[in-house]
C-alpha positions, -999 to +999 in steps of 0.1 A: +052+166+339+071+154+308+061+121+293+087+095+304+109+083+275+095+108+250+123+130+238+103+151+213+133+171+201+153+140+192+122+124+176+115+155+155+151+156+144+149+119+133+117+126+114+133+155+096+163+134+087+140+108+072+121+135+053+153+147+035+153+115+015+116+119+005+115+154-007+106+156-044+137+155-066+125+184-087+125+209-058+153+234-056+174+239-025+152+265-009+121+244-014+138+213+000+150+231+031+116+246+036+098+212+036+123+197+061+125+227+083+087+230+085+083+193+094+109+196+122+095+229+135+059+217+137+069+183+151+089+201+179+060+224+187+035+196+188+058+174+208+063+201+234+026+208+236+018+171+240+045+168+268+031+197+287-006+188+283-011+174+318-049+172+313-046+150+282-024+125+300-008+110+269+014+080+272+046+076+251+029+057+223+001+082+220+026+111+220+047+095+192+015+087+172+002+122+173+035+139+166+041+116+137+007+124+122+015+161+124+050+155+109+036+135+079+009+160+071+033+189+075+055+171+049+027+164+024+009+197+026+041+217+025+048+199-008+013+207-020+016+244-010+049+247-029+035+231-060+004+252-058+021+283-071+013+303-039+040+328-030+064+316-003+055+343+022+021+328+025+031+291+029+034+293+067-001+307+070-017+277+054+005+251+071+001+266+106-036+263+103-033+227+093-009+218+121-031+234+147-062+215+134-043+182+134-032+187+170-067+196+183-086+169+164-060+143+170-057+150+207-095+148+212-098+116+191-070+099+211-086+110+244-118+093+233-097+061+228-107+058+192-089+031+171-058+044+153-074+039+119-104+061+129-080+088+142-062+088+109-095+090+089-109+118+110-076+137+108-074+135+070-109+148+067-101+178+089-068+184+071-086+187+038-112+210+053-085+232+070-065+234+037-096+245+018-105+271+044-070+285+043-072+288+006-106+305+008-091+330+033-062+338+009-086+343-019-109+366+002-078+387+010-070+390-026-037+371-023-047+344-048-073+343-075-098+316-084-075+299-109-046+297-084-070+284-057-082+256-080-046+247-088-038+245-051-068+224-044-058+199-070-024+192-053-023+159-034+012+147-026-001+121-001-020+101-028+009+104-052+033+092-025+012+063-014+006+051-050+044+053-057+052+033-025+025+007-032+036+004-068+072-002-057+060-028-031+039-045-057+068-047-081+090-061-054+065-087-044+060-097-080+098-100-085+101-121-054+072-144-065+087-148-099+121-157-084+105-182-060+085-197-089+116-200-111+135-218-083+106-241-076+102-249-113+139-258-116+139-279-085+107-297-096+120-302-131+152-319-118+130-343-097+107-351-126+114-386-139+117-392-176+088-409-196+060-408-171+045-400-137+048-421-106+014-433-094-002-421-062+020-390-056-002-359-054+026-333-056+041-350-087+007-352-102+003-314-101+038-310-116+029-332-145-004-314-150+014-281-153+041-296-175+015-312-198-002-278-201+031-263-210+035-288-239+001-278-252+007-240-249+039-243-269+016-248-299-006-218-293-003-181-300+009-157-273-026-142-270-042-176-263-014-185-239-020-153-219-057-159-219-053-194-205-027-185-179-047-156-166-071-183-152-044-197-130-030-184-098+003-164-104+026-191-090+012-219-111+012-197-142+048-188-136+057-225-133+039-233-166+060-205-183+092-220-168+082-255-182+075-240-216+111-228-217+126-262-210+141-276-242+137-313-231+102-310-217+088-334-243+112-361-231+100-358-195+063-362-201+050-390-224+019-385-246-005-407-226+004-389-194+000-355-210-034-364-225-047-376-191-034-346-173-049-322-198-083-338-194-082-333-156-070-297-161-100-290-184-124-303-157-108-284-128-096-253-146-095-225-119-113-192-126-093-160-128-090-142-095-112-111-100-102-076-091-138-063-096-150-041-067-174-068-054-149-096-056-123-075-038-147-068-010-156-105-007-119-115-006-110-090+022-141-099+043-136-136+038-099-134+048-107-114+080-141-128+090-126-148+119-101-122+130-107-099+160-105-062+157-073-062+178-056-087+154-067-066+124-052-035+140-019-053+146-019-065+110-023-030+097-003-012+123+027-003+101+008+001+068+002+034+050-030+054+056-046+044+023-039+007+029-055+009+063-085+027+048-088+002+019-091-027+043-113-011+070-138+003+045-139-031+028-150-046+061-179-021+061-190-032+026-175-001+010-145+001-014-119+029-010-107+036-046-071+025-055-056+014-088-068-021-095-034-037-095-025-021-061-059-031-046-053-067-058-018-067-042-033-055-009-060-082-010-034-109-017-013-095+012-043-098+036-052-133+024-016-145+029-012-128+063-041-145+082 
């Protein structure tokens, strides 16, 4: 009996349409069409098999999840196969083996009611294994040699794709933070009274501390300025930079106020947020220590595979390797989301 609400043909068509925008720009027309066609064909076949698998008893969410896994891996491995240098007539052989593996492994994992992140992890391990076995078979048949096999094994479009997406997200987050900091600095500067600081106002006190620091940093070299600001959180550092650019800053903060504020800053100077492996593990675990597994799954539901793996492995005292800047952005995202 078909799964109610699961139109696998329409779903496969939608996935194929989305894939058209993601195919590498350097691919020619034949290669682009192959990637999209392969994704849609395998998604269709998987969707039909899932719908007709009465024994598995999938619901619509499970059906969509498994079909999407097959679609995503079909996309990434078809890109890998094309870039490997293997002749086109052998591409289907490799990809069919991978698609079959994903379907069987994914179906069994879902039937065991494993969490989605574990399903994704197990699937990736089996995809890598199936890909290598397919390459071994081509070599044994004399279709590819050792050099071409190594070249094929080195292809990893998924990692490149994830790094690109995460770099774009990090850049967007940074731009938004800078815009917010700039607006905040301008608003605070307009509210800052001339010649001194009102007593007993905590928010104003922080403003004057940062403004006083900006006065001092104007007299230092760029290297020293960067070294000092690296010890502040990004938003405060951005505010200091904004104050440094204010032409009338010295008129808004008198000397006595500045000296007092700088003394307090020296005592309470924050330490730089570390992106060392141990510190990243500590930050992730600290942020999620009071969260249930269900809440963590909801938080990561729409994230990429590598983001989910980075967080889940951190909770197990292990660190999934990502570029430090990307790892730090993910840690900040987790800290700000709970």
